[in-house]
SEVO-673780 format. One record per residue: residue number from 1; residue in one letter; x negated, y negated, z negated of N, C-alpha, C, O in turn. Coordinates in pm, whole numbers. Layout:
# residues N
<rec k="NUM" r="a" n_X="X" n_Y="Y" n_Z="Z" ca_X="X" ca_Y="Y" ca_Z="Z" c_X="X" c_Y="Y" c_Z="Z" o_X="X" o_Y="Y" o_Z="Z"/>
...
***
This chain:
# residues 118
<rec k="1" r="x" n_X="1254" n_Y="679" n_Z="-371" ca_X="1117" ca_Y="660" ca_Z="-328" c_X="1061" c_Y="535" c_Z="-396" o_X="1119" o_Y="427" o_Z="-387"/>
<rec k="2" r="x" n_X="950" n_Y="550" n_Z="-465" ca_X="883" ca_Y="438" ca_Z="-532" c_X="750" c_Y="413" c_Z="-464" o_X="665" o_Y="502" o_Z="-455"/>
<rec k="3" r="x" n_X="732" n_Y="290" n_Z="-418" ca_X="610" ca_Y="251" ca_Z="-349" c_X="540" c_Y="144" c_Z="-432" o_X="604" o_Y="53" o_Z="-485"/>
<rec k="4" r="x" n_X="411" n_Y="156" n_Z="-443" ca_X="328" ca_Y="60" ca_Z="-515" c_X="250" c_Y="-24" c_Z="-416" o_X="179" o_Y="29" o_Z="-330"/>
<rec k="5" r="x" n_X="263" n_Y="-156" n_Z="-427" ca_X="185" ca_Y="-249" ca_Z="-346" c_X="79" c_Y="-309" c_Z="-437" o_X="110" o_Y="-376" o_Z="-535"/>
<rec k="6" r="x" n_X="-46" n_Y="-285" n_Z="-402" ca_X="-158" ca_Y="-340" ca_Z="-479" c_X="-217" c_Y="-453" c_Z="-395" o_X="-286" o_Y="-429" o_Z="-296"/>
<rec k="7" r="x" n_X="-189" n_Y="-574" n_Z="-436" ca_X="-224" ca_Y="-693" ca_Z="-358" c_X="-242" c_Y="-810" c_Z="-454" o_X="-156" o_Y="-835" o_Z="-538"/>
<rec k="8" r="x" n_X="-353" n_Y="-882" n_Z="-441" ca_X="-378" ca_Y="-993" ca_Z="-533" c_X="-319" c_Y="-1126" c_Z="-487" o_X="-308" o_Y="-1219" o_Z="-567"/>
<rec k="9" r="x" n_X="-280" n_Y="-1137" n_Z="-360" ca_X="-219" ca_Y="-1260" ca_Z="-311" c_X="-68" c_Y="-1248" c_Z="-326" o_X="-3" o_Y="-1169" o_Z="-257"/>
<rec k="10" r="x" n_X="-14" n_Y="-1327" n_Z="-417" ca_X="125" ca_Y="-1316" ca_Z="-459" c_X="224" c_Y="-1322" c_Z="-343" o_X="314" o_Y="-1239" o_Z="-336"/>
<rec k="11" r="x" n_X="208" n_Y="-1417" n_Z="-253" ca_X="303" ca_Y="-1431" ca_Z="-142" c_X="298" c_Y="-1311" c_Z="-48" o_X="402" o_Y="-1268" o_Z="3"/>
<rec k="12" r="x" n_X="180" n_Y="-1258" n_Z="-23" ca_X="167" ca_Y="-1140" ca_Z="62" c_X="234" c_Y="-1021" c_Z="-7" o_X="303" o_Y="-943" o_Z="59"/>
<rec k="13" r="x" n_X="214" n_Y="-1007" n_Z="-137" ca_X="276" ca_Y="-898" ca_Z="-212" c_X="429" c_Y="-907" c_Z="-207" o_X="497" o_Y="-807" o_Z="-185"/>
<rec k="14" r="x" n_X="482" n_Y="-1027" n_Z="-228" ca_X="627" ca_Y="-1045" ca_Z="-224" c_X="683" c_Y="-1016" c_Z="-85" o_X="789" o_Y="-955" o_Z="-71"/>
<rec k="15" r="x" n_X="612" n_Y="-1060" n_Z="18" ca_X="657" ca_Y="-1035" ca_Z="155" c_X="657" c_Y="-885" c_Z="185" o_X="752" o_Y="-834" o_Z="243"/>
<rec k="16" r="x" n_X="551" n_Y="-815" n_Z="145" ca_X="544" ca_Y="-670" ca_Z="165" c_X="657" c_Y="-601" c_Z="90" o_X="721" o_Y="-510" o_Z="142"/>
<rec k="17" r="x" n_X="681" n_Y="-643" n_Z="-34" ca_X="788" ca_Y="-586" ca_Z="-114" c_X="923" c_Y="-603" c_Z="-45" o_X="1000" o_Y="-508" o_Z="-35"/>
<rec k="18" r="x" n_X="951" n_Y="-723" n_Z="3" ca_X="1079" ca_Y="-750" ca_Z="67" c_X="1094" c_Y="-671" c_Z="197" o_X="1203" o_Y="-620" o_Z="225"/>
<rec k="19" r="x" n_X="987" n_Y="-661" n_Z="275" ca_X="993" ca_Y="-584" ca_Z="399" c_X="1029" c_Y="-439" c_Z="370" o_X="1111" o_Y="-379" o_Z="440"/>
<rec k="20" r="x" n_X="969" n_Y="-382" n_Z="267" ca_X="996" ca_Y="-242" ca_Z="234" c_X="1136" c_Y="-222" c_Z="178" o_X="1202" o_Y="-123" o_Z="210"/>
<rec k="21" r="x" n_X="1183" n_Y="-315" n_Z="96" ca_X="1320" ca_Y="-306" ca_Z="45" c_X="1419" c_Y="-318" c_Z="160" o_X="1517" o_Y="-243" o_Z="165"/>
<rec k="22" r="x" n_X="1394" n_Y="-410" n_Z="253" ca_X="1481" ca_Y="-425" ca_Z="369" c_X="1482" c_Y="-300" c_Z="455" o_X="1583" o_Y="-269" o_Z="520"/>
<rec k="23" r="x" n_X="1371" n_Y="-227" n_Z="455" ca_X="1359" ca_Y="-104" ca_Z="536" c_X="1415" c_Y="18" c_Z="463" o_X="1418" o_Y="127" o_Z="520"/>
<rec k="24" r="x" n_X="1461" n_Y="0" n_Z="338" ca_X="1527" ca_Y="110" ca_Z="268" c_X="1454" c_Y="170" c_Z="151" o_X="1502" o_Y="267" o_Z="92"/>
<rec k="25" r="x" n_X="1339" n_Y="116" n_Z="114" ca_X="1269" ca_Y="167" ca_Z="-5" c_X="1356" c_Y="143" c_Z="-128" o_X="1420" o_Y="39" o_Z="-139"/>
<rec k="26" r="x" n_X="1357" n_Y="238" n_Z="-220" ca_X="1437" ca_Y="225" ca_Z="-341" c_X="1373" c_Y="130" c_Z="-441" o_X="1437" o_Y="37" o_Z="-490"/>
<rec k="27" r="x" n_X="1245" n_Y="154" n_Z="-471" ca_X="1173" ca_Y="73" ca_Z="-569" c_X="1037" c_Y="37" c_Z="-511" o_X="966" o_Y="124" o_Z="-460"/>
<rec k="28" r="x" n_X="1003" n_Y="-91" n_Z="-517" ca_X="871" ca_Y="-136" ca_Z="-472" c_X="808" c_Y="-212" c_Z="-588" o_X="852" o_Y="-321" o_Z="-624"/>
<rec k="29" r="x" n_X="704" n_Y="-152" n_Z="-646" ca_X="632" ca_Y="-212" ca_Z="-759" c_X="513" c_Y="-292" c_Z="-707" o_X="455" o_Y="-259" o_Z="-604"/>
<rec k="30" r="x" n_X="478" n_Y="-397" n_Z="-780" ca_X="364" ca_Y="-480" ca_Z="-744" c_X="259" c_Y="-475" c_Z="-854" o_X="291" o_Y="-475" o_Z="-973"/>
<rec k="31" r="x" n_X="133" n_Y="-471" n_Z="-812" ca_X="20" ca_Y="-480" ca_Z="-905" c_X="-85" c_Y="-567" c_Z="-838" o_X="-107" o_Y="-558" o_Z="-717"/>
<rec k="32" r="x" n_X="-151" n_Y="-652" n_Z="-917" ca_X="-253" ca_Y="-739" ca_Z="-857" c_X="-392" c_Y="-717" c_Z="-915" o_X="-482" o_Y="-797" o_Z="-892"/>
<rec k="33" r="x" n_X="-409" n_Y="-609" n_Z="-990" ca_X="-541" ca_Y="-579" ca_Z="-1046" c_X="-556" c_Y="-428" c_Z="-1066" o_X="-458" o_Y="-354" o_Z="-1070"/>
<rec k="34" r="x" n_X="-679" n_Y="-385" n_Z="-1078" ca_X="-707" ca_Y="-244" ca_Z="-1101" c_X="-647" c_Y="-198" c_Z="-1234" o_X="-593" o_Y="-88" o_Z="-1243"/>
<rec k="35" r="x" n_X="-657" n_Y="-282" n_Z="-1336" ca_X="-602" ca_Y="-244" ca_Z="-1467" c_X="-449" c_Y="-231" c_Z="-1462" o_X="-393" o_Y="-144" o_Z="-1528"/>
<rec k="36" r="x" n_X="-383" n_Y="-316" n_Z="-1385" ca_X="-237" ca_Y="-304" ca_Z="-1370" c_X="-200" c_Y="-172" c_Z="-1302" o_X="-102" o_Y="-108" o_Z="-1340"/>
<rec k="37" r="x" n_X="-278" n_Y="-133" n_Z="-1202" ca_X="-252" ca_Y="-7" ca_Z="-1134" c_X="-263" c_Y="108" c_Z="-1232" o_X="-175" o_Y="194" o_Z="-1235"/>
<rec k="38" r="x" n_X="-368" n_Y="111" n_Z="-1312" ca_X="-385" ca_Y="219" ca_Z="-1409" c_X="-271" c_Y="221" c_Z="-1510" o_X="-223" o_Y="328" o_Z="-1548"/>
<rec k="39" r="x" n_X="-226" n_Y="104" n_Z="-1552" ca_X="-115" ca_Y="98" ca_Z="-1647" c_X="13" c_Y="153" c_Z="-1584" o_X="85" o_Y="230" o_Z="-1647"/>
<rec k="40" r="x" n_X="42" n_Y="115" n_Z="-1459" ca_X="161" ca_Y="166" ca_Z="-1392" c_X="153" c_Y="317" c_Z="-1372" o_X="252" o_Y="388" o_Z="-1389"/>
<rec k="41" r="x" n_X="35" n_Y="366" n_Z="-1335" ca_X="19" ca_Y="510" ca_Z="-1315" c_X="37" c_Y="588" c_Z="-1444" o_X="92" o_Y="698" o_Z="-1444"/>
<rec k="42" r="x" n_X="-8" n_Y="530" n_Z="-1555" ca_X="1" ca_Y="597" ca_Z="-1684" c_X="139" c_Y="583" c_Z="-1749" o_X="187" o_Y="676" o_Z="-1814"/>
<rec k="43" r="x" n_X="202" n_Y="466" n_Z="-1733" ca_X="324" ca_Y="437" ca_Z="-1808" c_X="448" c_Y="416" c_Z="-1723" o_X="559" o_Y="416" o_Z="-1776"/>
<rec k="44" r="x" n_X="431" n_Y="399" n_Z="-1593" ca_X="544" ca_Y="367" ca_Z="-1507" c_X="607" c_Y="489" c_Z="-1445" o_X="576" o_Y="603" o_Z="-1483"/>
<rec k="45" r="x" n_X="696" n_Y="466" n_Z="-1351" ca_X="761" ca_Y="578" ca_Z="-1281" c_X="664" c_Y="649" c_Z="-1188" o_X="554" o_Y="600" o_Z="-1162"/>
<rec k="46" r="x" n_X="704" n_Y="764" n_Z="-1139" ca_X="624" ca_Y="839" ca_Z="-1043" c_X="609" c_Y="755" c_Z="-917" o_X="707" o_Y="706" o_Z="-862"/>
<rec k="47" r="x" n_X="486" n_Y="738" n_Z="-871" ca_X="456" ca_Y="663" ca_Z="-749" c_X="452" c_Y="762" c_Z="-633" o_X="379" o_Y="861" o_Z="-637"/>
<rec k="48" r="x" n_X="531" n_Y="734" n_Z="-528" ca_X="536" ca_Y="823" ca_Z="-413" c_X="436" c_Y="784" c_Z="-303" o_X="394" o_Y="869" o_Z="-225"/>
<rec k="49" r="x" n_X="399" n_Y="657" n_Z="-297" ca_X="303" ca_Y="609" ca_Z="-197" c_X="250" c_Y="474" c_Z="-243" o_X="312" o_Y="404" o_Z="-323"/>
<rec k="50" r="x" n_X="133" n_Y="438" n_Z="-190" ca_X="71" ca_Y="311" ca_Z="-229" c_X="14" c_Y="239" c_Z="-108" o_X="-33" o_Y="300" o_Z="-12"/>
<rec k="51" r="x" n_X="22" n_Y="107" n_Z="-115" ca_X="-39" ca_Y="18" ca_Z="-17" c_X="-148" c_Y="-55" c_Z="-94" o_X="-119" o_Y="-123" o_Z="-192"/>
<rec k="52" r="x" n_X="-272" n_Y="-41" n_Z="-52" ca_X="-386" ca_Y="-90" ca_Z="-130" c_X="-467" c_Y="-193" c_Z="-54" o_X="-521" o_Y="-163" o_Z="53"/>
<rec k="53" r="x" n_X="-474" n_Y="-314" n_Z="-108" ca_X="-565" ca_Y="-416" ca_Z="-57" c_X="-703" c_Y="-382" c_Z="-112" o_X="-720" o_Y="-359" o_Z="-232"/>
<rec k="54" r="x" n_X="-802" n_Y="-379" n_Z="-24" ca_X="-937" ca_Y="-339" ca_Z="-67" c_X="-1007" c_Y="-441" c_Z="-156" o_X="-1098" o_Y="-405" o_Z="-230"/>
<rec k="55" r="x" n_X="-965" n_Y="-566" n_Z="-149" ca_X="-1030" ca_Y="-670" ca_Z="-228" c_X="-926" c_Y="-735" c_Z="-318" o_X="-831" o_Y="-797" o_Z="-269"/>
<rec k="56" r="x" n_X="-943" n_Y="-720" n_Z="-448" ca_X="-853" ca_Y="-780" ca_Z="-546" c_X="-928" c_Y="-889" c_Z="-620" o_X="-997" o_Y="-861" o_Z="-718"/>
<rec k="57" r="x" n_X="-915" n_Y="-1012" n_Z="-573" ca_X="-994" ca_Y="-1120" ca_Z="-630" c_X="-1140" c_Y="-1092" c_Z="-602" o_X="-1179" o_Y="-1076" o_Z="-486"/>
<rec k="58" r="x" n_X="-1220" n_Y="-1084" n_Z="-705" ca_X="-1363" ca_Y="-1054" ca_Z="-688" c_X="-1391" c_Y="-904" c_Z="-705" o_X="-1506" o_Y="-861" o_Z="-695"/>
<rec k="59" r="x" n_X="-1287" n_Y="-825" n_Z="-730" ca_X="-1305" ca_Y="-683" ca_Z="-754" c_X="-1290" c_Y="-600" c_Z="-626" o_X="-1207" o_Y="-630" o_Z="-540"/>
<rec k="60" r="x" n_X="-1371" n_Y="-498" n_Z="-614" ca_X="-1361" ca_Y="-401" ca_Z="-506" c_X="-1263" c_Y="-293" c_Z="-551" o_X="-1286" o_Y="-225" o_Z="-651"/>
<rec k="61" r="x" n_X="-1154" n_Y="-278" n_Z="-478" ca_X="-1050" ca_Y="-183" ca_Z="-517" c_X="-1073" c_Y="-44" c_Z="-461" o_X="-989" o_Y="44" o_Z="-479"/>
<rec k="62" r="x" n_X="-1184" n_Y="-21" n_Z="-393" ca_X="-1213" ca_Y="109" ca_Z="-333" c_X="-1203" c_Y="226" c_Z="-430" o_X="-1156" o_Y="333" o_Z="-390"/>
<rec k="63" r="x" n_X="-1245" n_Y="212" n_Z="-558" ca_X="-1232" ca_Y="326" ca_Z="-649" c_X="-1088" c_Y="375" c_Z="-667" o_X="-1066" o_Y="490" o_Z="-705"/>
<rec k="64" r="x" n_X="-989" n_Y="290" n_Z="-640" ca_X="-850" ca_Y="333" ca_Z="-652" c_X="-815" c_Y="437" c_Z="-547" o_X="-720" o_Y="514" o_Z="-565"/>
<rec k="65" r="x" n_X="-889" n_Y="441" n_Z="-437" ca_X="-863" ca_Y="544" ca_Z="-336" c_X="-881" c_Y="682" c_Z="-397" o_X="-801" o_Y="772" o_Z="-372"/>
<rec k="66" r="x" n_X="-985" n_Y="700" n_Z="-475" ca_X="-1008" ca_Y="828" ca_Z="-542" c_X="-901" c_Y="859" c_Z="-645" o_X="-860" o_Y="974" o_Z="-660"/>
<rec k="67" r="x" n_X="-856" n_Y="757" n_Z="-716" ca_X="-750" ca_Y="775" ca_Z="-816" c_X="-622" c_Y="823" c_Z="-747" o_X="-558" o_Y="917" o_Z="-792"/>
<rec k="68" r="x" n_X="-586" n_Y="756" n_Z="-635" ca_X="-466" ca_Y="797" ca_Z="-562" c_X="-483" c_Y="938" c_Z="-506" o_X="-390" o_Y="1019" o_Z="-513"/>
<rec k="69" r="x" n_X="-598" n_Y="968" n_Z="-451" ca_X="-622" ca_Y="1101" ca_Z="-395" c_X="-612" c_Y="1209" c_Z="-503" o_X="-552" o_Y="1314" o_Z="-481"/>
<rec k="70" r="x" n_X="-671" n_Y="1182" n_Z="-620" ca_X="-665" ca_Y="1279" ca_Z="-731" c_X="-522" c_Y="1305" c_Z="-776" o_X="-490" o_Y="1416" o_Z="-821"/>
<rec k="71" r="x" n_X="-437" n_Y="1205" n_Z="-765" ca_X="-297" ca_Y="1219" ca_Z="-807" c_X="-205" c_Y="1256" c_Z="-691" o_X="-83" o_Y="1258" o_Z="-706"/>
<rec k="72" r="x" n_X="-263" n_Y="1285" n_Z="-575" ca_X="-186" ca_Y="1324" ca_Z="-455" c_X="-85" c_Y="1217" c_Z="-415" o_X="27" o_Y="1247" o_Z="-373"/>
<rec k="73" r="x" n_X="-126" n_Y="1090" n_Z="-429" ca_X="-43" ca_Y="978" ca_Z="-387" c_X="-94" c_Y="932" c_Z="-251" o_X="-206" o_Y="882" o_Z="-241"/>
<rec k="74" r="x" n_X="-13" n_Y="948" n_Z="-145" ca_X="-59" ca_Y="900" ca_Z="-14" c_X="-72" c_Y="747" c_Z="-17" o_X="7" o_Y="679" o_Z="-82"/>
<rec k="75" r="x" n_X="-171" n_Y="696" n_Z="54" ca_X="-193" ca_Y="552" ca_Z="54" c_X="-246" c_Y="506" c_Z="189" o_X="-299" o_Y="585" o_Z="267"/>
<rec k="76" r="x" n_X="-229" n_Y="377" n_Z="214" ca_X="-293" ca_Y="314" ca_Z="327" c_X="-359" c_Y="187" c_Z="277" o_X="-323" o_Y="135" o_Z="171"/>
<rec k="77" r="x" n_X="-454" n_Y="138" n_Z="352" ca_X="-532" ca_Y="22" ca_Z="312" c_X="-492" c_Y="-99" c_Z="392" o_X="-457" o_Y="-89" o_Z="509"/>
<rec k="78" r="x" n_X="-497" n_Y="-215" n_Z="328" ca_X="-482" ca_Y="-342" ca_Z="397" c_X="-603" c_Y="-426" c_Z="364" o_X="-655" o_Y="-422" o_Z="252"/>
<rec k="79" r="x" n_X="-647" n_Y="-502" n_Z="461" ca_X="-764" ca_Y="-587" ca_Z="438" c_X="-765" c_Y="-702" c_Z="538" o_X="-711" o_Y="-691" o_Z="647"/>
<rec k="80" r="x" n_X="-828" n_Y="-808" n_Z="499" ca_X="-848" ca_Y="-921" ca_Z="589" c_X="-982" c_Y="-914" c_Z="658" o_X="-1016" o_Y="-1004" o_Z="735"/>
<rec k="81" r="x" n_X="-1058" n_Y="-809" n_Z="632" ca_X="-1192" ca_Y="-795" ca_Z="688" c_X="-1194" c_Y="-691" c_Z="798" o_X="-1146" o_Y="-579" o_Z="779"/>
<rec k="82" r="x" n_X="-1249" n_Y="-726" n_Z="912" ca_X="-1266" ca_Y="-629" ca_Z="1020" c_X="-1372" c_Y="-528" c_Z="980" o_X="-1459" o_Y="-557" o_Z="897"/>
<rec k="83" r="x" n_X="-1365" n_Y="-411" n_Z="1038" ca_X="-1467" ca_Y="-310" ca_Z="1014" c_X="-1456" c_Y="-241" c_Z="880" o_X="-1554" o_Y="-184" o_Z="832"/>
<rec k="84" r="x" n_X="-1337" n_Y="-245" n_Z="819" ca_X="-1321" ca_Y="-184" ca_Z="687" c_X="-1265" c_Y="-43" c_Z="696" o_X="-1219" o_Y="13" o_Z="596"/>
<rec k="85" r="x" n_X="-1270" n_Y="15" n_Z="814" ca_X="-1212" ca_Y="149" ca_Z="833" c_X="-1278" c_Y="251" c_Z="741" o_X="-1398" o_Y="247" o_Z="716"/>
<rec k="86" r="x" n_X="-1197" n_Y="341" n_Z="691" ca_X="-1243" ca_Y="451" ca_Z="607" c_X="-1204" c_Y="580" c_Z="677" o_X="-1097" o_Y="588" o_Z="737"/>
<rec k="87" r="x" n_X="-1287" n_Y="676" n_Z="670" ca_X="-1261" ca_Y="803" ca_Z="737" c_X="-1130" c_Y="865" c_Z="689" o_X="-1112" o_Y="891" o_Z="570"/>
<rec k="88" r="x" n_X="-1039" n_Y="889" n_Z="784" ca_X="-915" ca_Y="956" ca_Z="753" c_X="-810" c_Y="872" c_Z="684" o_X="-704" o_Y="925" o_Z="648"/>
<rec k="89" r="x" n_X="-834" n_Y="743" n_Z="663" ca_X="-739" ca_Y="657" ca_Z="595" c_X="-694" c_Y="548" c_Z="691" o_X="-776" o_Y="482" o_Z="755"/>
<rec k="90" r="x" n_X="-564" n_Y="530" n_Z="702" ca_X="-511" ca_Y="425" ca_Z="789" c_X="-539" c_Y="289" c_Z="728" o_X="-519" o_Y="268" o_Z="608"/>
<rec k="91" r="x" n_X="-585" n_Y="196" n_Z="813" ca_X="-616" ca_Y="60" ca_Z="769" c_X="-536" c_Y="-38" c_Z="852" o_X="-539" o_Y="-32" o_Z="975"/>
<rec k="92" r="x" n_X="-464" n_Y="-127" n_Z="786" ca_X="-397" ca_Y="-237" ca_Z="853" c_X="-476" c_Y="-364" c_Z="826" o_X="-503" o_Y="-398" o_Z="710"/>
<rec k="93" r="x" n_X="-513" n_Y="-432" n_Z="932" ca_X="-587" ca_Y="-557" ca_Z="917" c_X="-487" c_Y="-671" c_Z="902" o_X="-395" o_Y="-685" o_Z="983"/>
<rec k="94" r="x" n_X="-507" n_Y="-753" n_Z="799" ca_X="-420" ca_Y="-868" ca_Z="776" c_X="-464" c_Y="-983" c_Z="865" o_X="-584" o_Y="-999" o_Z="889"/>
<rec k="95" r="x" n_X="-372" n_Y="-1063" n_Z="914" ca_X="-228" ca_Y="-1050" ca_Z="894" c_X="-172" c_Y="-943" c_Z="986" o_X="-213" o_Y="-932" o_Z="1101"/>
<rec k="96" r="x" n_X="-78" n_Y="-865" n_Z="935" ca_X="-15" ca_Y="-760" ca_Z="1014" c_X="129" c_Y="-802" c_Z="1046" o_X="188" o_Y="-883" o_Z="975"/>
<rec k="97" r="x" n_X="182" n_Y="-747" n_Z="1152" ca_X="321" ca_Y="-774" ca_Z="1190" c_X="413" c_Y="-685" c_Z="1107" o_X="375" o_Y="-576" o_Z="1065"/>
<rec k="98" r="x" n_X="535" n_Y="-732" n_Z="1084" ca_X="630" ca_Y="-657" ca_Z="1003" c_X="655" c_Y="-518" c_Z="1061" o_X="653" o_Y="-420" o_Z="986"/>
<rec k="99" r="x" n_X="678" n_Y="-508" n_Z="1192" ca_X="706" ca_Y="-378" ca_Z="1253" c_X="588" c_Y="-283" c_Z="1235" o_X="607" o_Y="-165" o_Z="1207"/>
<rec k="100" r="x" n_X="467" n_Y="-335" n_Z="1250" ca_X="347" ca_Y="-253" ca_Z="1233" c_X="337" c_Y="-204" c_Z="1088" o_X="304" o_Y="-88" o_Z="1064"/>
<rec k="101" r="x" n_X="366" n_Y="-291" n_Z="994" ca_X="359" ca_Y="-257" ca_Z="852" c_X="463" c_Y="-150" c_Z="817" o_X="430" o_Y="-49" o_Z="754"/>
<rec k="102" r="x" n_X="587" n_Y="-171" n_Z="859" ca_X="694" ca_Y="-75" ca_Z="829" c_X="664" c_Y="59" c_Z="893" o_X="683" o_Y="163" o_Z="830"/>
<rec k="103" r="x" n_X="619" n_Y="58" n_Z="1019" ca_X="583" ca_Y="185" ca_Z="1085" c_X="475" c_Y="259" c_Z="1008" o_X="482" o_Y="381" o_Z="992"/>
<rec k="104" r="x" n_X="375" n_Y="187" n_Z="960" ca_X="265" ca_Y="249" ca_Z="885" c_X="317" c_Y="310" c_Z="755" o_X="275" o_Y="420" o_Z="717"/>
<rec k="105" r="x" n_X="407" n_Y="241" n_Z="687" ca_X="461" ca_Y="292" ca_Z="561" c_X="549" c_Y="415" c_Z="587" o_X="541" o_Y="513" o_Z="513"/>
<rec k="106" r="x" n_X="631" n_Y="410" n_Z="691" ca_X="716" ca_Y="525" ca_Z="724" c_X="630" c_Y="646" c_Z="757" o_X="657" o_Y="757" o_Z="712"/>
<rec k="107" r="x" n_X="527" n_Y="623" n_Z="836" ca_X="436" ca_Y="734" ca_Z="871" c_X="366" c_Y="788" c_Z="746" o_X="349" o_Y="909" o_Z="732"/>
<rec k="108" r="x" n_X="328" n_Y="699" n_Z="657" ca_X="262" ca_Y="738" ca_Z="532" c_X="353" c_Y="827" c_Z="447" o_X="311" o_Y="931" o_Z="397"/>
<rec k="109" r="x" n_X="477" n_Y="784" n_Z="433" ca_X="571" ca_Y="853" ca_Z="345" c_X="629" c_Y="979" c_Z="408" o_X="644" o_Y="1082" o_Z="341"/>
<rec k="110" r="x" n_X="662" n_Y="971" n_Z="536" ca_X="731" ca_Y="1082" ca_Z="601" c_X="644" c_Y="1161" c_Z="697" o_X="686" o_Y="1266" o_Z="746"/>
<rec k="111" r="x" n_X="524" n_Y="1112" n_Z="724" ca_X="436" ca_Y="1183" ca_Z="815" c_X="478" c_Y="1176" c_Z="960" o_X="435" o_Y="1257" o_Z="1041"/>
<rec k="112" r="x" n_X="563" n_Y="1078" n_Z="994" ca_X="605" ca_Y="1061" ca_Z="1132" c_X="625" c_Y="914" c_Z="1162" o_X="642" o_Y="832" o_Z="1071"/>
<rec k="113" r="x" n_X="623" n_Y="881" n_Z="1289" ca_X="643" ca_Y="743" ca_Z="1332" c_X="791" c_Y="709" c_Z="1320" o_X="876" o_Y="798" o_Z="1321"/>
<rec k="114" r="x" n_X="820" n_Y="579" n_Z="1309" ca_X="959" ca_Y="536" ca_Z="1300" c_X="1029" c_Y="553" c_Z="1434" o_X="963" o_Y="554" o_Z="1538"/>
<rec k="115" r="x" n_X="1162" n_Y="567" n_Z="1433" ca_X="1236" ca_Y="592" ca_Z="1556" c_X="1224" c_Y="482" c_Z="1660" o_X="1234" o_Y="510" o_Z="1779"/>
<rec k="116" r="x" n_X="1202" n_Y="356" n_Z="1620" ca_X="1194" ca_Y="248" ca_Z="1717" c_X="1060" c_Y="240" c_Z="1787" o_X="1045" o_Y="162" o_Z="1881"/>
<rec k="117" r="x" n_X="963" n_Y="318" n_Z="1745" ca_X="832" ca_Y="315" ca_Z="1810" c_X="837" c_Y="394" c_Z="1940" o_X="890" o_Y="505" o_Z="1941"/>
<rec k="118" r="x" n_X="783" n_Y="338" n_Z="2051" ca_X="789" ca_Y="408" ca_Z="2180" c_X="709" c_Y="536" c_Z="2182" o_X="705" o_Y="605" o_Z="2284"/>
***
């Protein structure tokens, strides 16, 4: 399973990567710009799921939602802004708790909640 984390804040990206590796993800790739995402999609391994921060520096990353949808890559959004909900797309508001993040990724990838969730 290869997961792509699209996040412009380096420490948040590293923390997300480590959480997913600890939870059993095989490969967790990091990208901090729209151009990096396109390069990984064109030249990198098959992406099974993506975690997308809606704001990458001064860039709006919303167009990547269409790119992921066109390529049938399931994704969820992360943002530090309230009210960023998108119809039919799961949004995690930062800062998020590790358990909440892992549960969201498991649900994204497997379509079910993690076993530790009540």
